[in-house]
Backbone bond lengths (Angstrom), bond angles and torsions (degrees), N, CA, C in turn:
res aa  C-N    CA-C-N  psi(-1)  N-CA   C-N-CA  omega(-1)  CA-C   N-CA-C  phi
1 X - - - 1.503 - - 1.416 108.14 -
2 X 1.279 124.51 -32.28 1.410 130.46 -176.09 1.541 114.35 -105.45
3 X 1.311 119.83 126.70 1.473 119.20 169.16 1.562 105.14 -138.00
4 X 1.353 111.74 165.28 1.443 115.80 -178.29 1.439 113.58 -114.72
5 X 1.345 115.74 147.80 1.460 119.84 175.14 1.585 102.34 -152.84
6 X 1.338 115.95 -173.67 1.453 122.54 -179.04 1.505 109.08 -126.52
7 X 1.368 118.34 158.89 1.403 124.70 174.24 1.507 107.31 -141.56
8 X 1.266 118.01 155.78 1.437 120.12 -178.39 1.523 111.20 -75.98
9 X 1.281 117.79 161.95 1.519 119.64 177.31 1.475 110.85 -64.18
10 X 1.293 115.96 146.43 1.409 119.72 -178.64 1.465 119.38 -51.93
11 X 1.313 117.83 128.72 1.452 125.91 174.50 1.541 112.60 62.12
12 X 1.357 117.39 26.39 1.436 119.28 176.11 1.450 110.98 -85.41
13 X 1.285 118.65 126.43 1.493 123.34 178.81 1.503 107.92 -108.09
14 X 1.256 114.38 141.16 1.468 122.45 -174.55 1.528 111.91 -112.47
15 X 1.216 118.42 123.77 1.563 121.26 174.97 1.431 111.52 -94.54
16 X 1.434 115.97 109.75 1.377 120.47 -178.71 1.543 108.62 -95.54
17 X 1.296 116.99 149.57 1.534 118.75 177.89 1.543 110.03 -62.15
18 X 1.324 117.29 156.70 1.452 121.53 -179.99 1.477 110.52 -57.04
19 X 1.366 114.26 -38.42 1.482 116.98 -172.99 1.582 105.37 -139.23
20 X 1.331 112.98 132.42 1.392 118.88 179.76 1.492 109.74 -71.08
21 X 1.304 120.80 127.09 1.431 121.28 -179.70 1.550 115.09 -61.03
22 X 1.254 116.41 141.82 1.493 119.76 179.10 1.459 114.20 -64.66
23 X 1.260 117.06 136.56 1.540 124.99 -169.52 1.577 106.67 -91.97
24 X 1.174 120.16 136.50 1.448 119.42 170.64 1.493 110.26 -78.44
25 X 1.318 116.46 152.56 1.508 123.33 -178.50 1.530 105.72 -69.55
26 X 1.316 118.87 -23.56 1.388 122.58 -178.54 1.514 111.17 -93.74
27 X 1.380 120.39 102.94 1.415 117.78 -173.45 1.552 119.58 -57.71
28 X 1.435 109.28 -24.03 1.456 116.13 179.77 1.636 109.98 -64.25
29 X 1.291 114.49 -28.14 1.502 118.72 -174.06 1.487 110.81 -98.28
30 X 1.360 120.98 4.22 1.469 119.90 -177.39 1.527 109.28 -74.70
31 X 1.309 116.33 140.86 1.462 124.61 -178.61 1.583 103.35 -79.75
32 X 1.264 117.11 148.05 1.532 121.61 173.52 1.591 110.75 -58.81
33 X 1.351 112.43 146.22 1.458 116.94 177.69 1.469 106.33 -108.78
34 X 1.452 119.57 119.79 1.371 122.45 -166.45 1.589 108.05 -106.20
35 X 1.310 116.78 152.49 1.395 127.44 170.05 1.470 113.61 -115.17
36 X 1.353 118.33 140.51 1.411 123.52 171.18 1.461 112.50 -116.36
37 X 1.308 119.61 118.53 1.437 123.96 178.32 1.524 113.82 -86.63
38 X 1.266 116.77 132.72 1.444 119.21 -174.69 1.500 110.40 -63.36
39 X 1.362 119.64 129.49 1.450 120.14 -174.59 1.506 117.26 89.86
40 X 1.384 111.68 -3.79 1.445 112.84 178.41 1.535 106.36 -126.26
41 X 1.399 111.41 136.56 1.466 117.11 -177.81 1.463 114.47 -86.20
42 X 1.329 117.27 -2.69 1.465 117.95 -179.57 1.489 109.18 -91.15
43 X 1.363 113.52 146.29 1.452 122.86 176.20 1.510 106.46 -94.87
44 X 1.290 122.32 135.17 1.445 123.53 -174.11 1.494 109.60 -129.86
45 X 1.335 111.94 148.33 1.465 121.29 178.66 1.577 108.61 -91.36
46 X 1.387 116.66 -13.31 1.394 119.12 179.20 1.548 108.52 -144.72
47 X 1.334 114.81 165.93 1.472 122.51 175.41 1.570 111.53 -109.79
48 X 1.273 116.22 129.56 1.528 116.50 175.44 1.462 109.12 -74.95
49 X 1.293 111.22 136.67 1.523 118.69 -178.20 1.552 107.75 -120.23
50 X 1.389 115.74 144.27 1.438 117.36 172.99 1.508 111.53 -90.42
51 X 1.358 116.94 136.18 1.514 120.03 177.42 1.512 108.22 -77.36
52 X 1.294 110.41 134.24 1.466 119.13 172.73 1.543 112.49 -129.79
53 X 1.283 115.46 163.36 1.394 119.67 179.45 1.559 113.05 -110.00
54 X 1.350 117.24 120.38 1.475 119.93 -177.42 1.589 106.24 -90.53
55 X 1.287 115.19 128.19 1.435 119.45 -174.66 1.483 111.09 -109.68
56 X 1.355 117.48 129.86 1.462 122.90 -179.64 1.497 106.50 -70.06
57 X 1.391 114.46 166.92 1.499 116.26 172.43 1.562 112.95 -63.18
58 X 1.250 113.10 138.77 1.453 120.54 179.98 1.582 111.35 -74.26
59 X 1.262 113.65 122.05 1.500 118.24 -177.86 1.572 108.36 -110.57
60 X 1.301 118.53 153.27 1.472 124.54 -176.92 1.527 109.43 -134.73
61 X 1.286 116.67 149.55 1.442 121.00 -176.47 1.441 111.44 -75.26
62 X 1.394 120.40 -30.35 1.425 127.40 172.29 1.497 117.99 -152.60
63 X 1.266 121.36 179.90 1.394 121.23 176.30 1.434 116.46 -66.53
64 X 1.308 118.28 -30.81 1.440 123.25 179.56 1.578 111.51 -66.21
65 X 1.280 119.63 -38.17 1.461 126.60 176.18 1.504 105.40 -69.21
66 X 1.276 118.43 -42.02 1.536 119.51 178.40 1.538 113.84 -59.57
67 X 1.339 108.77 -43.87 1.510 112.28 -179.21 1.526 111.37 -64.89
68 X 1.352 120.47 -39.36 1.372 127.81 -178.46 1.542 108.53 -65.49
69 X 1.328 117.30 -36.94 1.479 121.96 177.60 1.487 113.55 -65.65
70 X 1.468 111.95 -40.76 1.519 115.78 179.61 1.512 108.64 -65.76
71 X 1.338 117.28 -41.01 1.504 116.96 -179.48 1.468 108.86 -67.00
72 X 1.338 121.08 -38.54 1.439 124.26 -175.78 1.559 105.23 -68.36
73 X 1.279 118.02 -37.52 1.465 119.96 -177.66 1.555 107.97 -62.34
74 X 1.237 119.28 -49.01 1.488 126.69 -176.96 1.579 108.95 -58.43
75 X 1.309 114.16 -40.72 1.534 119.07 -175.45 1.536 105.29 -75.72
76 X 1.293 119.14 -41.18 1.471 122.76 -175.60 1.524 112.88 -62.13
77 X 1.358 113.07 -51.16 1.429 124.08 -177.77 1.585 108.07 -64.39
78 X 1.322 115.47 -27.72 1.500 117.42 179.53 1.564 111.40 -75.77
79 X 1.310 117.91 -44.40 1.425 125.42 -173.55 1.526 114.53 -85.82
80 X 1.280 120.61 -28.26 1.425 122.51 -176.90 1.425 116.95 -49.71
81 X 1.452 119.83 -51.08 1.395 119.81 -177.75 1.541 114.02 -58.11
82 X 1.371 120.19 -18.44 1.369 121.92 -178.80 1.576 110.07 -87.69
83 X 1.288 111.83 -27.84 1.578 116.41 174.65 1.550 102.04 -69.73
84 X 1.327 122.22 -46.51 1.449 124.76 178.87 1.451 111.79 -53.12
85 X 1.366 114.21 -49.61 1.423 119.38 -177.12 1.509 111.65 -65.05
86 X 1.275 122.70 -40.88 1.384 128.38 178.18 1.558 112.41 -60.18
87 X 1.391 113.83 -35.25 1.411 118.91 178.88 1.565 109.29 -70.38
88 X 1.326 112.44 -38.08 1.487 116.17 -178.58 1.452 111.11 -69.96
89 X 1.385 120.57 -39.62 1.401 124.93 176.42 1.546 111.68 -65.39
90 X 1.267 117.64 -39.16 1.438 119.98 -179.79 1.547 114.73 -68.62
91 X 1.403 116.05 -35.33 1.372 120.17 171.08 1.503 116.42 -62.85
92 X 1.354 113.39 -42.36 1.469 118.43 179.05 1.561 107.08 -64.57
93 X 1.320 119.14 -44.52 1.455 118.44 -179.67 1.477 116.58 -63.19
94 X 1.305 113.60 -39.53 1.516 117.19 176.08 1.565 113.87 -64.42
95 X 1.358 114.79 -39.87 1.442 119.17 171.92 1.514 115.35 -61.01
96 X 1.302 114.76 -43.09 1.468 121.17 -179.36 1.554 108.88 -67.65
97 X 1.312 116.97 -48.14 1.465 120.11 -179.90 1.507 113.18 -57.74
98 X 1.369 114.01 -37.26 1.447 116.30 -178.58 1.562 114.86 -67.86
99 X 1.392 114.04 -9.69 1.495 120.51 179.71 1.467 108.13 -100.99
100 X 1.309 121.65 -13.28 1.403 122.94 -177.49 1.508 110.21 -94.32
101 X 1.302 122.29 122.42 1.459 119.82 -171.92 1.552 106.13 -104.29
102 X 1.284 122.41 -37.68 1.467 122.57 -177.87 1.573 111.88 -68.79
103 X 1.264 117.02 130.99 1.416 122.98 -177.86 1.572 113.25 -62.12
104 X 1.311 115.87 -38.00 1.439 120.99 176.59 1.483 115.36 -64.14
105 X 1.311 115.08 -39.51 1.442 124.56 176.80 1.569 110.72 -68.13
106 X 1.372 114.01 -42.48 1.526 115.57 177.05 1.472 111.87 -62.20
107 X 1.315 118.32 -45.71 1.385 122.96 176.21 1.612 113.97 -53.73
108 X 1.331 111.88 -44.92 1.428 113.66 179.91 1.450 113.55 -70.48
109 X 1.291 116.56 -33.11 1.521 119.98 177.95 1.561 108.11 -67.67
110 X 1.413 117.58 -40.05 1.444 113.33 178.74 1.517 113.52 -66.01
111 X 1.265 119.54 -34.77 1.457 120.84 174.05 1.545 114.08 -60.89
112 X 1.317 110.57 -43.17 1.482 116.54 177.39 1.522 111.91 -65.88
113 X 1.284 117.41 -40.69 1.501 119.94 173.10 1.452 114.36 -63.36
114 X 1.322 119.39 -41.52 1.315 122.07 172.71 1.545 120.47 -56.17
115 X 1.361 110.53 -46.12 1.408 119.19 177.19 1.526 110.09 -63.16
116 X 1.292 117.22 -37.85 1.540 122.57 -179.03 1.471 105.64 -68.12
117 X 1.325 122.99 -42.21 1.440 125.63 -177.83 1.557 111.38 -65.33
118 X 1.385 114.94 -42.17 1.411 118.23 175.18 1.541 113.67 -58.12
119 X 1.264 116.77 -44.76 1.423 123.66 177.07 1.563 112.91 -60.92
120 X 1.401 116.66 -35.55 1.405 122.09 -175.49 1.531 109.48 -82.06
121 X 1.373 118.76 -36.19 1.471 120.46 -168.07 1.468 112.82 -108.49
122 X 1.327 121.54 -21.18 1.482 123.45 -172.29 1.452 117.17 -47.68
123 X 1.319 113.73 -62.68 1.419 116.74 -171.51 1.465 115.09 -58.07
124 X 1.352 114.88 -33.44 1.486 120.45 176.98 1.430 116.67 -75.71
125 X 1.368 119.32 -48.27 1.385 120.89 -175.93 1.595 112.17 -64.88
126 X 1.281 113.05 -37.08 1.531 116.14 -177.83 1.547 108.74 -64.53
127 X 1.324 119.28 -19.53 1.534 118.13 175.99 1.464 115.37 -96.19
128 X 1.277 118.30 -6.34 1.446 120.40 173.52 1.536 112.51 -65.24
129 X 1.297 114.33 142.91 1.471 122.91 177.79 1.572 106.14 -78.07
130 X 1.420 116.26 168.28 1.442 115.70 173.54 1.535 113.27 -59.74
131 X 1.379 114.01 -38.68 1.416 120.69 -174.99 1.534 110.31 -63.50
132 X 1.388 115.23 -40.29 1.526 119.02 178.66 1.489 107.59 -73.91
133 X 1.346 119.42 -32.16 1.455 119.94 176.94 1.550 112.44 -64.44
134 X 1.359 111.87 -38.91 1.355 115.30 177.30 1.600 115.34 -61.89
135 X 1.248 114.72 -43.10 1.435 120.64 173.84 1.552 112.56 -62.39
136 X 1.342 114.96 -42.92 1.498 118.53 179.93 1.526 108.19 -60.43
137 X 1.260 121.56 -38.55 1.434 123.96 -178.51 1.594 108.09 -62.53
138 X 1.291 114.94 -44.06 1.478 117.29 -178.94 1.544 109.07 -65.20
139 X 1.298 116.23 -42.57 1.471 118.07 -176.10 1.503 109.74 -73.02
140 X 1.235 119.76 -29.08 1.507 118.41 173.11 1.499 110.55 -60.71
141 X 1.294 114.96 -42.34 1.522 117.41 178.81 1.537 108.36 -66.68
142 X 1.397 119.13 -39.06 1.537 117.61 177.76 1.484 111.34 -63.54
143 X 1.340 121.30 -31.89 1.459 117.47 -177.50 1.532 114.88 -95.63
144 X 1.348 118.37 -20.87 1.480 119.51 178.48 1.484 113.52 -104.09
145 X 1.310 116.73 -27.19 1.433 122.40 -175.55 1.517 110.66 82.25
146 X 1.382 117.67 12.96 1.408 120.73 178.16 1.605 105.64 -133.62
147 X 1.318 113.24 144.60 1.458 118.58 177.86 1.575 108.39 -73.27
148 X 1.293 114.88 157.69 1.438 116.76 174.85 1.441 113.76 -59.23
149 X 1.377 116.58 -39.88 1.494 120.46 174.46 1.531 112.76 -52.15
150 X 1.352 113.88 -44.22 1.497 117.89 -176.14 1.573 108.59 -68.72
151 X 1.367 115.31 -38.46 1.436 115.82 -177.83 1.545 109.97 -68.70
152 X 1.361 118.51 -34.43 1.398 122.62 175.45 1.616 110.29 -64.38
153 X 1.251 111.19 -43.34 1.484 116.53 -173.48 1.563 110.18 -69.48
154 X 1.287 117.11 -25.84 1.482 122.15 -178.26 1.568 103.67 -85.83
155 X 1.301 119.13 100.68 1.453 121.85 -178.64 1.524 112.39 -61.22
156 X 1.347 118.43 -25.09 1.414 121.90 179.47 1.483 115.48 -60.83
157 X 1.343 115.56 -27.40 1.447 119.73 -176.08 1.611 110.18 -77.10
158 X 1.267 117.93 -12.91 1.501 119.21 179.54 1.472 112.80 74.14
159 X 1.342 116.13 16.08 1.523 118.10 -172.64 1.515 104.87 -103.80
160 X 1.237 128.20 -7.82 1.450 125.80 -175.58 1.468 113.92 -55.69
161 X 1.299 118.85 -68.30 1.479 122.70 -179.32 1.576 110.16 -66.87
162 X 1.286 113.48 -37.58 1.496 117.51 -177.81 1.514 110.50 -57.26
163 X 1.335 119.10 -51.52 1.423 125.52 -175.89 1.550 113.98 -72.83
164 X 1.291 117.25 -35.68 1.445 121.48 176.93 1.519 105.81 -66.98
165 X 1.305 122.33 -42.02 1.477 123.51 -176.15 1.535 109.11 -69.31
166 X 1.356 117.71 -45.17 1.441 120.85 -166.07 1.476 109.51 -85.82
167 X 1.325 122.99 -24.46 1.500 126.73 -177.85 1.490 114.73 -106.30
168 X 1.326 118.72 17.93 1.399 119.78 -179.07 1.474 112.40 -62.00
169 X 1.319 117.42 -33.41 1.468 121.52 178.19 1.516 111.16 -70.71
170 X 1.295 124.39 -13.69 1.393 125.22 175.36 1.484 111.96 -90.29
171 X 1.334 115.86 49.62 1.385 120.83 -167.02 1.515 112.26 -65.65
172 X 1.329 121.83 -22.89 1.329 123.87 -179.10 1.440 118.17 -99.67
173 X 1.305 115.77 11.03 1.437 127.24 178.68 1.474 114.36 -82.59
174 X 1.260 121.25 129.15 1.518 121.06 176.91 1.514 108.07 -86.26
175 X 1.289 111.50 106.54 1.555 117.12 -177.94 1.418 114.38 -70.44
176 X 1.376 118.31 -14.41 1.466 121.91 169.96 1.426 116.77 -79.77
177 X 1.264 116.76 0.69 1.512 122.00 -178.64 1.559 110.46 -56.07
178 X 1.270 118.67 135.51 1.538 126.79 170.34 1.380 113.37 -112.96
179 X 1.358 116.76 171.49 1.473 123.30 -173.00 1.509 104.34 -110.72
180 X 1.334 113.39 121.69 1.509 117.03 -179.74 1.526 108.61 -145.60
181 X 1.318 119.35 84.98 1.399 123.05 179.19 1.492 115.76 -66.08
182 X 1.261 117.22 -14.87 1.509 119.80 178.72 1.587 111.71 -79.62
183 X 1.304 114.39 -24.06 1.461 121.07 -174.05 1.532 112.57 -114.70
184 X 1.303 119.76 -30.38 1.407 125.15 -174.46 1.580 109.47 -108.87
185 X 1.329 109.21 121.08 1.576 114.13 -176.92 1.493 111.13 -63.08
186 X 1.324 120.97 -40.87 1.505 114.15 179.22 1.531 111.35 -68.18
187 X 1.300 120.82 -31.36 1.422 121.60 174.58 1.466 113.60 -65.39
188 X 1.336 115.67 -34.86 1.468 121.09 172.86 1.466 112.52 -61.82
189 X 1.357 117.05 -44.88 1.457 119.60 174.94 1.620 114.38 -63.55
190 X 1.353 110.65 -36.94 1.517 116.68 179.54 1.568 106.37 -60.25
191 X 1.331 114.90 -46.97 1.463 120.47 -177.40 1.521 109.55 -59.51
192 X 1.345 114.12 -44.01 1.513 118.27 -179.17 1.581 109.24 -63.09
193 X 1.380 115.63 -38.54 1.442 117.97 176.07 1.436 114.71 -62.04
194 X 1.433 115.58 -46.29 1.429 120.51 177.53 1.589 112.89 -56.19
195 X 1.309 115.90 -48.38 1.434 121.58 -177.67 1.487 110.37 -58.12
196 X 1.274 118.43 -42.59 1.427 126.01 178.80 1.554 110.31 -62.85
197 X 1.334 110.43 -45.40 1.481 119.71 -178.10 1.568 110.51 -60.60
198 X 1.387 113.10 -46.80 1.450 121.18 177.75 1.528 107.57 -57.29
199 X 1.320 122.22 -54.66 1.435 130.53 -177.62 1.503 110.19 -53.41
200 X 1.390 119.11 -46.36 1.421 122.00 -171.01 1.580 109.36 -88.76
201 X 1.301 118.66 1.66 1.490 122.64 178.95 1.529 112.84 74.03
202 X 1.327 118.77 20.92 1.478 120.57 -176.40 1.541 109.06 -80.99
203 X 1.347 119.96 -31.56 1.380 124.88 175.32 1.541 112.42 -133.90
204 X 1.294 118.58 155.01 1.427 119.20 -176.21 1.550 107.66 -91.28
205 X 1.386 114.93 132.83 1.296 121.33 -171.50 1.614 113.68 -77.24
206 X 1.270 118.76 132.62 1.434 121.34 173.91 1.536 106.34 -129.84
207 X 1.333 119.62 128.67 1.398 125.19 -178.98 1.487 111.86 -54.37
208 X 1.372 118.28 136.79 1.488 117.81 177.29 1.536 108.95 -69.82
209 X 1.338 118.46 165.52 1.437 121.84 178.62 1.574 107.51 -64.21
210 X 1.301 114.46 -41.67 1.494 117.00 176.36 1.551 109.37 -110.93
211 X 1.334 119.57 128.96 1.393 119.86 -179.32 1.573 115.62 -54.88
212 X 1.251 116.93 144.13 1.518 120.69 -178.45 1.474 106.02 -118.30
213 X 1.370 118.76 112.97 1.464 123.98 177.15 1.483 108.93 -78.96
214 X 1.377 115.59 103.52 1.350 122.17 -175.65 1.589 114.92 -62.39
215 X 1.319 114.02 -40.24 1.506 116.92 -178.60 1.523 110.18 -70.86
216 X 1.334 116.29 -34.88 1.441 121.39 178.06 1.524 111.20 -68.85
217 X 1.356 113.78 -35.25 1.489 120.71 176.89 1.547 108.04 -62.73
218 X 1.352 117.30 -42.56 1.408 118.14 -174.52 1.546 109.38 -73.85
219 X 1.270 118.31 -27.66 1.546 121.61 177.41 1.467 116.11 -82.66
220 X 1.380 114.55 -12.70 1.416 121.71 -177.12 1.515 113.39 -62.65
């Protein structure tokens, strides 16, 4: 399903010489062939390319699996931005806490951060269904490397009261859930959905906490 190729950087225009210089039959005597990129004063012997993943058409064993995939796609694209945002906020909090030495100031900062997160997430999270919440829990693990349970347990994250208050209606969700696309079929489909979403510009890509080898995943 996944193969790799390269594409040029966006909107890069290349100015080629009017005539390609004649090449000597002796490769040791060949003169370098240079490229000039528009807007760049540097002369280059090569062009930098961005690596992209080419995805094959998604196939399903039956209509039931196809319907489940479509529903999963809608839910995944809906909640992923919030997992990404949670990872960004957590990184900022950890960096800030590392700079605060006094216990009283750390406690004050945690309360401030929690209040900020509630204002940012509350209205959205309270509207998520249990199915969407379950996917969010998995994606939070994908982006942070920690389960939601561990984030709640760690009082320093400021998530304890916040998550208990906002996810009370997700009573049947396993907050210890982790993300493993190599072993869990639903997670495999979620990763497929994410990769297609990144490719199509539907969601903004954020590297997972632990790298995921797409080719190895397909061969697994």
